[in-house]
C-alpha angles and dihedrals in degrees: 000000000000094000091050093053090047089052092046091048092049091048092050090049092052091049091050091049091050092050090048090049092049091052091048092050090050091052092048092048090057093044094049092045089058087055093061100085090040092056094042092055090048094057092042087060093047088052090062094058121103122242142167088228130041122216114192123189124197109198154094138266088317089064089047093053099241106172095028125109091247135005097257090056089077116107086261091058093048092048089050091056089046093053092048091050091051095050137039089221126104117249134218116199120205103187103190092176119132124204108244092015118162122191088266094055093046086054093049100041111015106040094056087056090046092052088062094056137072102209127188093204129028131181123191117199110156137126108070091106089057092064094078093064096023116189109175096200093048090048092050092048095043096045089053091054093053097044089049087059101050124083122264090255095055118132113224126198125203119225119289119248116278085202112205098349125108088256093071094082090047091049090054091053092047091049091055087055094047091049095047093050092046093049092050088055093040093240126155114255121198117204102236090155095059093046096049092042091056089061088072119172089341090061093045092053101042107023106056133078116240094275088068089226107075122059119243126218094290091048094051092053086057090052092048091050089058091060101036099088094050092045087051091054093049090051091051090051090051088048089051094048091048090051089049089052092049092058095046121088119242090250092050091049092048090050092047093050 
């Protein structure tokens, strides 16, 4: 009798917790949805600023910083600060990410804007929103279109870990497709999935916003850390290229170009 009462009580407590968690997620979804136009406006304003270097981000709500305490605490914002700290040159950030973007929406709305730019640094982090209605053939076709459109120095992330959810298996399939497409085009890939997956239960409880989907500030720092080594290598290549140009005569430069 006592054991049955304990089991019943524990079951009731778990059910109550699940209901509370669901209500909390719903409140946070509304709150974060209200942040979408705020974050979009922030990044539009940043795109108007002048800079010696141009960083372009292809992405979704994570690029926009939904879930962070402020828009520039997205991984794009943290990377922008890292770039500025590594160089004495000013930086313009063109964050083309769209909240809710799938690969298809990125092709439709982000790639035409990319085509008008001449970026020094490009990050591509897109595809997580395709997991819900995952179609392997469509994903393979659309990621190829995106990677065909980015410059050869673009830095591509695979999808983050979906931890213990049903999306994890689909994310692993998608990541194989991303890596195959990137390898075919000799693009750099950063292992966002491995780095986020390593966070485990600690990451789930401390690195997500209240909707349990978007990262919070801590989570976005982890995302930025996945990109930083590749970004540093790209900056070193730009520096080397600049040094080479500085030691080349105007006539030689014109001939080379």
